[in-house]
C-alpha positions in Angstrom: -16.7 -30.7 128.2 -16.8 -34.5 128.1 -18.1 -36.3 125.0 -20.8 -38.0 127.1 -22.0 -34.6 128.4 -21.9 -33.2 124.8 -24.1 -36.1 123.6 -26.6 -35.6 126.4 -26.9 -31.8 125.7 -27.5 -32.5 122.0 -30.2 -35.1 122.9 -32.0 -32.6 125.1 -31.8 -30.0 122.3 -33.3 -32.4 119.8 -36.2 -32.9 122.1 -36.8 -29.2 122.0 -36.7 -29.2 118.2 -39.9 -31.1 118.1 -41.6 -28.2 119.9 -40.0 -25.5 117.7 -41.8 -23.7 114.9 -40.7 -21.6 112.0 -41.4 -18.3 113.7 -38.6 -16.0 114.5 -37.5 -16.2 118.1 -35.7 -13.8 120.3 -31.9 -14.3 120.2 -30.5 -16.1 123.2 -27.0 -16.2 124.7 -25.8 -19.7 125.3 -24.0 -20.8 128.5 -20.7 -20.7 126.6 -21.3 -17.1 125.4 -22.3 -17.8 121.9 -25.5 -16.1 120.6 -28.1 -17.9 118.5 -31.7 -17.4 117.3 -32.9 -20.5 119.1 -31.8 -22.1 122.4 -31.9 -25.5 120.8 -28.9 -24.5 118.6 -26.7 -23.9 121.7 -25.9 -27.6 121.8 -24.2 -27.3 118.4 -21.5 -24.8 119.2 -19.4 -27.5 121.0 -19.9 -29.8 118.1 -18.6 -27.2 115.7 -15.5 -26.8 117.8 -15.1 -30.5 117.9 -15.3 -30.7 114.1 -12.8 -28.0 113.6 -10.3 -29.6 116.0 -10.7 -33.3 115.1 -11.8 -33.3 111.5 -10.6 -30.0 109.9 -7.1 -29.7 111.3 -7.9 -26.5 113.2 -10.3 -24.8 110.7 -8.3 -25.5 107.5 -9.8 -25.4 104.0 -8.0 -28.7 103.2 -8.7 -32.1 101.9 -11.2 -33.0 104.7 -13.2 -29.8 104.2 -13.4 -30.5 100.4 -14.4 -34.1 101.0 -17.0 -33.2 103.7 -18.7 -31.1 101.1 -18.6 -33.9 98.5 -19.9 -36.4 101.0 -23.0 -34.2 101.7 -23.8 -34.2 98.0 -23.4 -37.9 97.6 -25.5 -38.5 100.7 -28.4 -36.2 99.6 -28.6 -36.8 95.9 -29.8 -40.4 96.3 -33.4 -39.1 96.2 -36.2 -38.7 93.8 -39.2 -36.4 93.9 -41.1 -39.2 92.3 -40.2 -41.7 95.1 -38.6 -45.1 94.9 -35.0 -44.0 95.7 -33.2 -43.1 99.0 -34.1 -40.9 101.9 -32.1 -37.9 100.7 -30.1 -35.8 103.1 -30.4 -38.4 105.9 -26.8 -39.5 106.6 -27.3 -43.0 105.2 -23.9 -42.7 103.5 -22.4 -42.6 107.0 -24.5 -45.3 108.7 -24.6 -47.6 105.8 -21.1 -46.8 104.6 -20.1 -50.4 103.9 -22.9 -50.5 101.3 -22.7 -47.0 99.8 -18.9 -46.7 99.6 -19.1 -49.8 97.4 -20.9 -47.9 94.6 -18.7 -46.9 91.7 -19.9 -43.3 91.8 -18.8 -43.0 95.4 -15.2 -43.9 94.7 -12.8 -42.0 96.9 -15.3 -41.2 99.8 -14.1 -44.0 102.0 -11.4 -41.9 103.6 -13.7 -39.0 104.6 -16.4 -41.5 105.7 -13.8 -43.3 108.0 -12.6 -39.9 109.4 -16.1 -38.8 110.1 -17.0 -42.1 111.7 -14.4 -41.5 114.4 -15.9 -38.1 115.3 -19.6 -38.8 114.8 -20.2 -41.0 118.0 -18.9 -38.2 120.2 -21.5 -35.7 119.1 -24.9 -37.2 119.9 -26.2 -36.0 116.5 -28.2 -38.0 114.0 -26.1 -39.1 111.0 -27.9 -36.7 108.7 -27.3 -33.7 111.0 -23.6 -34.7 111.4 -22.9 -35.1 107.7 -24.6 -31.8 106.7 -23.3 -29.8 109.6 -19.7 -31.0 108.8 -20.2 -29.9 105.2 -21.3 -26.4 106.2 -18.5 -26.0 108.7 -15.8 -27.3 106.4 -17.0 -25.1 103.5 -16.9 -22.1 105.9 -13.2 -22.7 106.3 -12.6 -21.7 102.6 -12.2 -18.0 101.9 -14.9 -16.7 99.5 -17.5 -19.4 100.4 -21.0 -18.4 101.3 -22.2 -19.2 104.8 -24.3 -22.3 104.2 -27.7 -22.9 105.9 -27.9 -25.7 108.5 -31.2 -27.2 109.5 -31.2 -29.2 112.8 -33.2 -32.3 113.7 -33.0 -34.9 111.0 -34.2 -38.3 112.1 -31.8 -41.3 111.7 -31.7 -42.9 108.2 -33.6 -46.2 107.8 -31.8 -47.7 104.7 -29.0 -47.2 102.3 -29.5 -45.1 99.2 -29.7 -47.2 96.0 -26.9 -47.4 93.5 -26.9 -45.4 90.3 -28.3 -42.2 91.8 -25.0 -40.2 91.9 -24.0 -38.7 88.5 -20.6 -39.6 87.2 -18.1 -37.7 85.1 -18.5 -40.2 82.2 -22.3 -39.5 82.0 -23.7 -37.4 79.2 -25.2 -34.0 79.8 -28.6 -35.4 79.1 -28.2 -38.1 81.7 -26.8 -35.7 84.3 -29.6 -33.2 83.8 -32.2 -36.0 84.0 -30.8 -37.4 87.2 -30.8 -33.9 88.8 -34.3 -33.2 87.5 -35.5 -36.4 89.2 -34.1 -35.0 92.4 -35.8 -31.6 91.9 -33.0 -29.5 90.4 -33.0 -27.2 87.3 -30.1 -27.0 84.9 -29.2 -23.6 86.4 -29.1 -25.2 89.9 -26.9 -28.0 88.6 -24.3 -25.5 87.5 -24.7 -23.7 90.9 -23.9 -26.9 92.7 -20.8 -27.5 90.6 -19.4 -24.3 92.2 -18.2 -26.9 94.8 -15.5 -27.9 92.3 -13.6 -24.7 93.0 -12.3 -26.3 96.2 -12.4 -29.9 95.0 -9.9 -32.5 93.7 -10.0 -35.8 92.0 -8.7 -38.9 93.8 -9.9 -41.8 91.7 -10.4 -40.6 88.1 -6.6 -41.2 87.7 -5.5 -43.2 90.7 -1.9 -42.5 89.9 -2.3 -38.8 90.9 -4.7 -38.6 93.9 -5.6 -35.1 95.1 -5.4 -33.5 91.6 -7.3 -30.1 91.8 -9.9 -28.9 89.4 -8.5 -25.3 89.3 -5.4 -23.4 90.2 -6.9 -21.8 93.4 -8.1 -24.9 95.2 -7.9 -23.3 98.6 -10.2 -20.4 97.7 -13.9 -20.6 96.9 -13.8 -18.4 93.8 -15.0 -18.6 90.2 -11.6 -19.7 88.8 -12.9 -23.2 88.0 -15.6 -21.8 85.7 -12.9 -19.9 83.7 -10.3 -22.7 83.6 -12.7 -25.4 82.4 -13.2 -23.2 79.3 -9.5 -22.9 78.4 -8.1 -25.0 75.6 -6.7 -28.3 76.9 -3.3 -29.6 75.8 -2.4 -32.3 78.3 -3.4 -34.9 80.8 -2.0 -34.5 84.4 -1.2 -38.2 84.9 -1.5 -41.4 83.0 -4.3 -40.1 80.9 -6.6 -40.3 79.2 -8.7 -41.9 81.8 -12.5 -42.4 81.7 -14.1 -39.2 82.9 -11.4 -36.7 82.0 -10.5 -34.6 79.1 -7.3 -32.6 78.3 -6.5 -29.9 80.8 -4.9 -26.5 80.1 -2.6 -26.7 83.1 0.0 -29.3 84.3 -1.3 -30.8 87.5 -4.9 -29.9 86.9 -7.7 -32.3 86.3 -10.6 -31.4 83.9 -13.6 -33.6 84.3 -15.4 -34.7 81.1 -18.7 -33.8 82.6 -17.6 -30.3 83.6 -16.3 -29.5 80.1 -19.4 -30.9 78.4 -21.7 -28.9 80.7 -19.7 -25.8 79.9 -20.3 -26.4 76.2 -23.9 -27.6 76.0 -26.5 -25.1 74.9 -28.7 -26.0 77.9 -26.1 -25.0 80.4 -23.3 -23.0 78.7 -24.6 -19.6 79.5 -25.3 -20.5 83.1 -21.6 -21.7 83.3 -20.2 -18.5 81.7 -22.3 -16.2 83.9 -20.5 -17.5 86.9 -17.1 -16.3 85.7 -15.8 -13.4 87.8 -19.2 -12.9 89.4 -18.4 -13.9 93.0 -21.8 -12.7 94.3 -23.8 -14.7 91.8 -21.8 -17.9 92.5 -22.1 -17.4 96.3 -25.8 -16.7 96.3 -26.7 -19.5 93.8 -24.6 -22.1 95.4 -26.0 -21.2 98.9 -29.5 -21.5 97.6 -28.9 -24.8 95.8 -27.1 -26.3 98.8 -30.0 -25.2 101.1 -32.3 -27.2 98.9 -29.9 -30.2 98.6 -29.3 -30.5 102.3 -33.0 -31.0 103.2 -33.9 -33.4 100.4 -36.3 -36.0 101.8 -36.7 -34.1 105.1 -39.9 -32.7 106.7 -38.6 -29.1 107.1 -41.5 -28.3 109.4 -39.8 -30.5 112.0 -36.4 -28.9 111.6 -35.0 -25.8 113.2 -32.8 -23.3 111.5 -29.4 -23.3 113.2 -27.4 -21.6 110.4 -25.9 -19.1 112.9 -23.8 -21.9 114.4 -21.9 -22.1 111.1 -18.7 -19.9 111.1 -18.6 -16.9 108.9 -16.2 -17.5 106.0 -13.4 -15.2 105.2 -13.9 -13.0 102.2 -12.3 -13.4 98.8 -10.6 -10.2 97.7 -10.7 -11.1 93.9 -11.0 -10.6 91.1 -9.9 -13.8 89.3 -7.4 -13.7 86.4 -6.3 -15.9 83.6 -3.5 -18.3 84.6 -0.1 -17.0 83.5 0.4 -17.4 79.7 -3.3 -17.6 79.0 -5.7 -15.0 77.6 -9.1 -14.6 75.9 -7.8 -16.3 72.8 -7.6 -19.6 74.7 -11.2 -19.6 75.8 -13.5 -22.2 74.2 -16.6 -20.1 74.5 -20.0 -21.8 73.9 -22.3 -19.0 75.1 -23.1 -16.1 72.7 -23.3 -13.5 75.5 -20.3 -11.2 75.9 -17.5 -12.8 77.8 -16.5 -11.1 81.1 -13.4 -9.0 81.2 -10.6 -11.0 82.9 -7.1 -9.7 83.6 -4.0 -11.5 82.3 -0.8 -12.5 84.2 2.7 -12.5 82.7 5.0 -15.4 83.1 5.0 -19.1 82.3 2.0 -21.3 82.9 1.9 -22.7 86.5 2.2 -26.4 87.4 -0.2 -27.3 90.1 0.6 -29.5 93.1 -1.8 -32.2 94.6 -4.0 -31.2 97.5 -2.1 -32.1 100.7 -3.6 -35.0 102.6 -4.9 -36.8 99.5 
């Protein structure tokens, strides 16, 4: 299918969105054989294929998938329930990229923004739909991830989000929770959103080691990051300490200052601990928090649920385990509830490699 034809089909589908309502509709079979709950969503299946081919290296859970998820957060969080900030999940970070990539908190998103900019014009989507569909599709490439919701029909963004709306790893827990509360999120939802760090890596906290992962299973959407953030730190992975990092338990692993402080703070410590080895909790809470994040600032009555165009992620066999040489005695537990049972692994502690492509 030509890109011009694809853009035309999406344009026609968007017109249909304006007539859609929230009622369940009879499932339809698209011309390409895909089945969806709403005919308007048929236009998105070719876009999903294009994303997998041109952005995600053939459906990999790689650097681009991780970065697409991060980009959706940085796009949406520039919003306030009290008004006076940005348009939320509107794609402004893509359209006004020369402005928003200049913000300190958005350091490291210039590569994924440039990569998406090459694909975006071929799709006929609004920038908001493109950014948030890419996040859902990229996340689906990671085993263990939930199948994220995707709502179709965002209007184009009208302005860049303002600076100082994206929390940074140097921020205090109080400041982080306040910024999220201003966007409409509870402390428990903050921890749920941080599940994204299970497939994430740091590029600019220590520029000498781009692509440094936050846990030892960066290619799998599991609860390992919630465990490893609690382990006693002994080293910095690069030329540390750098602003925004604290000592890590594993060579080649980055531990963000904000993650560690959230794991220890009485307002969030038990939410953090509850995620450990509870794949179902993490999946359901992350999916719900992302569904909320990805429509910030949008009139959902004018959007159509096209979640069934998002690929079904592979399952995670689990359970997680302590990294080799670590055990319960290495846990810095801040929640008084019983700590979940975690198996141990014999052998020397692993040394992690950077995420390829960083």
